[in-house]
N, C-alpha and C positions, 0 to 999 in steps of 0.2 A: 805473744799472747801472755796474759796473766794466768798463771797455773797454780792450782792448789793440789798438793800431793797428799794422798791418804795411804798410810802404811804403818806397820808395826814390826814386822820380822826383818831379819837381816837380808833376805832375798831382795828386798827393795833398795838396798844401798846403791848398786850400780845404776839403777833407773833414776834415783834421786840425783846422783852425781851427774848423769847425762843431762838432766833437765837444768841443773845449776850451771853446767858448762855451756849451755846454749847462749849464743850472742844475741838472740832475738826474742827470747822468752824470759819471763820473770816469775820465779817461784815465790808467790806472795804469802804462802802459809803452808805448814805441814800439820795435818790432822792425824793424831795417833791415839793410842789407848792411854787411859789414866794409869798411874803407878799401881802395881799390884803386889800383894804379899808373896814373897818367894822364900823357899827354904824352910828349914825346921823352925827358925826363929821368926818366920813370917815377916821379914823385913820388907818395907815398901820399896819396890825397885822399878825404875823406868825401863820401858821396852827398848830394844836396840835402836830403833829409828828415832825415838825421842832424844836419846843420848847424843846421837850424831847431829840431829837438827839443832839442838841447843849449843853444841860445840861450834857450829857454823853460824850461830847468831840468827837463826831463822825464827820467824813468827810461828809459835807452836800452839795448837789448840788440842785439848784433851777432853772432849765431851764424854760423859758417862754413856749417853745415848745420842748418837749423831743426828737422829731424827727429832730430838726434842725441839720445842719452840725456840728456846734460847740458842741452841746450836744452829738452827736454820737461819735465824736472824744474823748471827755472827758470820756465817758463811756468805750470806747474801751481801753483807757490808763489804766483803772483800772484792766484790765486783770482778770476779774471775771469768775468764773466757772458757776455761777448760779445767775439768777435774781429772786427775790420774790416780788410779787405785792399784796398789800391789800388796796383797796379803795384809789387809787392814784388820780383819777380824770382827767386824760388825756388819750386820745387815743394813744396807743403805736404802731408805724408803724413797718413794716418789717425790716427797717434798724436797729432798736433796737432789735427786736426779734431774729435776726440772730447773735447777738454778743456773748452771752455766749454759750459755747460748750454743757452745760447740759440743755439749754433752759431757758424759763421764766415761772414760775409757779405762780398761783393766788389762793387766797382764795375767794370764793363766798359764801355769807351766805344764801344759799338755796340748795335744792336738785335738782341740774341741771339734765335735761334741763328745769325744772320748774322754773319760775321767773328769766329768763335772764333779764339783764338790771338793771336800777337804782331802788333803794328802795325796794329790795326783802323782807326785814324784815317787813317793814311797810305794804306791800300788803298782805303778808301771814296773818298778824293780821287782816287787814281790811276785808279780805275774810273769816275770821272765821276758818282758818285752825287749826287742832289739832296737826299737826306734821310739823316741818321744819327741817333744818339741815345745814350742811356745806359741801362744795365740794372743794377739791384741784384739780386743773386742769392745763394743759398746756395752755398758752395764745396763741391764734391764731388771725389772722387779723379780723375775724368776732367776735364781742363781745360775750363773755361767751359761746362760742361754741366749745372750744378746747377739746381734749381728757381728760377724767376723770381719775385721779390717785387714789384718795380715797374719800369716802363719809361717813358721819355719821349722823344719825337721832338725832333730839333733840325735845322732846315734848314741846308743847305750853300749859302752864297752864292757867286756866281761869283768874287768877289775873295778868298775864304777860301783859306788854305793851312794846313799842319799847325801852324805856329807861332801862327796866330790862332785856329784852331778848337779846339785843345786846351784853352786856358783857358776857353772858352765851355762846353765839355762838362764840365770840372771844376766850374765854378760851378753848372751845372744838376745835376750829380751830387751836389754837397754838399747841395743842397736835397732831392733825392730820398732821399739817405742818411738824413737826419734824419727824414723821413717814415717810412722803413722801421724805423728804430730805435724810433720811437714806437709803431709797430704791434707790434713784437716785445715792447716793454715792457708794452703793454696786452693782449697776447695776442690781437690781432685780425688778425694777419698771415695771408694766404691765398696761399701760394706756388703757382705753376703749373708743372708739368713742361714742359720744352722738347720740341719735336718734332724728333727727331734727323734725320728725313727732310728737313727744311728747312735743316739746318745747312750752313754753308760755313766753311772753315778757311783762315786766312792765315798765311803763314810770316814768320819774322823777316827784316828787311831785310838785304841784303848790300851791300857797297861797289859791286859791279858793277851793282846796280839803278839807280845814278845815271848810268851811261854813256848818253849820248844817241845813239840810233840814228835818224839823219835819214831813214831809209826809212819810219819810222812816220808816221802822219798828224799834222798840227800840233796838232789837238785832243788827241790822246793824249799827245803830248809835253808840252803845256802842263799837262795834269792831273798828269803825273808831276813836273814842276818844282814845282808847288804842293804835291804830296804829300811830296816828299823834300827840301824846302827846309832843314829842320833837320838831317837826316841821312838818307842819305849825301850829299845834295846832287847835283844833276844837273850833268854836266860833259862837255866835248868838248875836242878839240885844235884850236888855231888857228895859222895861219902867222904867225910873228914873225921877220922877217928871213929867215934861211936855216934856221930851225928850226920845229918844232911845239911849242907850249906849252899846258899845261892851262888851261882857262877854265871856271870854275864859273858856271852860270846860275841866278840867284835869282828872277827874274821875267821873264815874257814875255807876248806878246799874239798871238793868232791873227789873221792877216791873209790877204788874197788874194795869190796869187803862184804862179808855176810855174817850175820849173827842176829841174836834177839835184839829188837829195837832198843837202843839205849845202852847196849853192852859195850864195854871198853874192849876193843880188839887188840890194840897196841898201846903201850904206855911209854913210848920213847920217840926218838927222832924229833920231828918238828912240832910235836904235840900229840895229845891223845887222839887215837883214831876210834871213832864211835860208830857202831852199826845203826842204820836207820831202816825204814820200811823197804828201801830199795837203794843199795849201795851204802857208802860210809862217808863220814865227815871227819876230816883232820882239823882239829881246833888249833888255829895258828896264833890267835890273839885273844886273850881272855882277861877278865877282871874279877877276882874273888871279892866277896862282900867285905867292904871296908878297906880294901887294898887298892894299890895302883894297877894300871893296865900292865900286863906282862905278856911276853911271847910264850908259846907252848912249852919249850924246854925249861924256861924259868919257872913256869907253873908246876911242872912235874918235879922239879927239884925241891920246891917248897911244899907241894901237896902230892905225894906219891900216890899213884893209882895202880891197882892190880888188874891185869887182863882178866876178863870174866866178871869184874864188878859192874854194877849197873848205875846209870845216871837217871835221876828222876825227871 
């Protein structure tokens, strides 16, 4: 089949690679986001998928709006049999959905209808789930609500965070995608409608989601640290001399301990031990503002804390 791949984020890499490796399918174009300003200098930067597609010499389209008349004509001229979407980042209207005769299929990194919407990997971790998975589904006009072609469960290990879990889901998703493509090619696909009554929706992450509220239980905070490690990152304010400075927490461990939420119980060992609303957190990996990532002991050597002091 002639396939058009839609994607922007790095989670799409294994799926694009799988499609390119197919001996019977041809990726005729990659549709991705236009370059965006990034960083303090707002330098125009290509998204990860565009960079990879250009390196491979693929035909790349970057419409500002994929549903524009110009974009629809360009897609139509590709004469594709199937569209595949992975973390593209734009709403795809019916004018595009109707183009390929075999439809438009999507990888969603959750067990739909659970966690429809943005950031399903992060919210599964933040909610302390033991199981997640991937779903291959047909794209419909309502986000993440199309008929399900295939699903596969993936366990969440206690040491997993968003940065480690995403590539696992992408790898499993690539395998599942090629199974779905083969079913579509052979005409054996049997997609099942979702039960909307079981659906849960998750919102896009905001910067403030990373702010640590020490009144929450240690288990909840640890799950959020694991979930938000890539972005927005979990952070708090710590006393440095006569000021309070931002500290990002990248890894922690739940331990026993009692005290006022935010109180430093210990300032030694593997890192500061901080009281929460229930239990305590040992801060194992942190990043002070403007500094490199460091482990707990290295942080305490450069930024001594006193037991009894409070974190904001």
